[in-house]
VORO-968485 format. One record per residue (C-alpha): x, y, z; residue number from 1. Coordinates in pm, whole numbers, plus 50000, padded with zeros to 5 digits. Each point is the difference from the previous one (the first is absolute). Layout:
<rec <X; Y; Z>; NUM>
...
This chain:
<rec <55601; 43905; 53267>; 1>
<rec <49768; 50134; 50264>; 2>
<rec <49897; 50368; 49993>; 3>
<rec <50123; 50197; 50296>; 4>
<rec <49796; 50273; 50173>; 5>
<rec <50270; 50246; 49916>; 6>
<rec <49950; 49925; 49632>; 7>
<rec <49620; 50044; 50024>; 8>
<rec <50006; 50351; 50144>; 9>
<rec <50144; 50170; 49691>; 10>
<rec <49762; 49791; 49790>; 11>
<rec <49699; 50121; 50203>; 12>
<rec <50120; 50363; 49975>; 13>
<rec <50036; 49967; 49625>; 14>
<rec <49652; 49839; 49979>; 15>
<rec <49856; 50288; 50203>; 16>
<rec <50183; 50267; 49796>; 17>
<rec <49916; 49857; 49657>; 18>
<rec <49651; 49854; 50049>; 19>
<rec <49824; 50100; 50321>; 20>
<rec <50098; 50369; 50020>; 21>
<rec <49895; 50082; 49640>; 22>
<rec <49666; 49828; 50059>; 23>
<rec <49942; 50195; 50322>; 24>
<rec <50100; 50326; 49831>; 25>
<rec <49752; 49930; 49721>; 26>
<rec <49725; 49925; 50251>; 27>
<rec <50077; 50326; 50183>; 28>
<rec <49993; 50196; 49676>; 29>
<rec <49665; 49843; 49910>; 30>
<rec <49862; 50095; 50338>; 31>
<rec <50091; 50365; 49949>; 32>
<rec <49878; 49975; 49643>; 33>
<rec <49663; 49877; 50124>; 34>
<rec <49979; 50302; 50229>; 35>
<rec <50097; 50216; 49706>; 36>
<rec <49740; 49826; 49786>; 37>
<rec <49739; 50054; 50267>; 38>
<rec <50089; 50369; 50018>; 39>
<rec <50007; 50024; 49621>; 40>
<rec <49662; 49827; 49979>; 41>
<rec <49858; 50248; 50252>; 42>
<rec <50144; 50291; 49802>; 43>
<rec <49854; 49854; 49681>; 44>
<rec <49659; 49959; 50164>; 45>
<rec <50014; 50362; 50120>; 46>
<rec <50091; 50111; 49650>; 47>
<rec <49715; 49797; 49848>; 48>
<rec <49757; 50145; 50254>; 49>
<rec <50108; 50350; 49897>; 50>
<rec <49955; 49911; 49634>; 51>
<rec <49651; 49862; 50062>; 52>
<rec <49911; 50318; 50187>; 53>
<rec <50118; 50207; 49702>; 54>
<rec <49804; 49775; 49765>; 55>
<rec <49688; 50058; 50212>; 56>
<rec <50054; 50376; 49976>; 57>
<rec <50058; 49977; 49625>; 58>
<rec <49694; 49780; 49960>; 59>
<rec <49776; 50248; 50182>; 60>
<rec <50149; 50290; 49800>; 61>
<rec <49939; 49803; 49680>; 62>
<rec <49637; 49945; 50099>; 63>
<rec <49961; 50373; 50071>; 64>
<rec <50158; 50090; 49666>; 65>
<rec <49778; 49751; 49819>; 66>
<rec <49689; 50151; 50158>; 67>
<rec <50123; 50350; 49909>; 68>
<rec <50058; 49897; 49639>; 69>
<rec <49650; 49853; 49983>; 70>
<rec <49853; 50325; 50134>; 71>
<rec <50203; 50199; 49747>; 72>
<rec <49882; 49775; 49718>; 73>
<rec <49637; 50052; 50108>; 74>
<rec <50050; 50375; 50013>; 75>
<rec <50171; 49996; 49660>; 76>
<rec <49701; 49811; 49856>; 77>
<rec <49767; 50265; 50145>; 78>
<rec <50219; 50278; 49858>; 79>
<rec <50004; 49832; 49658>; 80>
<rec <49621; 49974; 50009>; 81>
<rec <49969; 50368; 50088>; 82>
<rec <50256; 50093; 49736>; 83>
<rec <49806; 49807; 49736>; 84>
<rec <49688; 50189; 50103>; 85>
<rec <50182; 50332; 49985>; 86>
<rec <50142; 49913; 49656>; 87>
<rec <49648; 49923; 49875>; 88>
<rec <49873; 50332; 50131>; 89>
<rec <50296; 50181; 49848>; 90>
<rec <49931; 49843; 49661>; 91>
<rec <49637; 50114; 50026>; 92>
<rec <50117; 50351; 50081>; 93>
<rec <50240; 49991; 49704>; 94>
<rec <49712; 49898; 49771>; 95>
<rec <49787; 50283; 50136>; 96>
<rec <50284; 50245; 49945>; 97>
<rec <50043; 49873; 49646>; 98>
<rec <49628; 50054; 49941>; 99>
<rec <50019; 50347; 50152>; 100>
<rec <50302; 50081; 49786>; 101>
<rec <49817; 49879; 49692>; 102>
<rec <49694; 50202; 50099>; 103>
<rec <50205; 50314; 50043>; 104>
<rec <50170; 49939; 49668>; 105>
<rec <49661; 49940; 49835>; 106>
<rec <49868; 50321; 50158>; 107>
<rec <50304; 50189; 49871>; 108>
<rec <49948; 49855; 49654>; 109>
<rec <49630; 50085; 50015>; 110>
<rec <50088; 50357; 50091>; 111>
<rec <50241; 50018; 49707>; 112>
<rec <49736; 49854; 49768>; 113>
<rec <49747; 50250; 50130>; 114>
<rec <50250; 50283; 49947>; 115>
<rec <50066; 49877; 49645>; 116>
<rec <49629; 49977; 49930>; 117>
<rec <49964; 50356; 50126>; 118>
<rec <50278; 50115; 49764>; 119>
<rec <49846; 49812; 49710>; 120>
<rec <49665; 50155; 50079>; 121>
<rec <50165; 50347; 50018>; 122>
<rec <50182; 49939; 49675>; 123>
<rec <49675; 49885; 49832>; 124>
<rec <49823; 50310; 50120>; 125>
<rec <50277; 50218; 49859>; 126>
<rec <49972; 49836; 49657>; 127>
């Protein structure tokens, strides 16, 4: 049985509806998706550029903070050296004060001994 033209038309419409149209729709969606991807890629690049700029700022701030910490450490070392010197001088002063205190105590004891010797001498002279 030969195929008539009238029978082919519905077959071609069905072929178009079930195979060709979905393929074309998918191609169209991919085309808009590529534009979306391109826009998304541009947005992502802009975002990465902003992040790199922030990293540069953070990096320079980190370098400044590192230099500041090094200066503080140097100053702390100088302060510790001076403090050690001051502690040594303070210990020397404490030793001197201890000697002075001992001297004054010795002088007080010598005065008491002298006073006792005077009393003993007075008592001997009275006997």
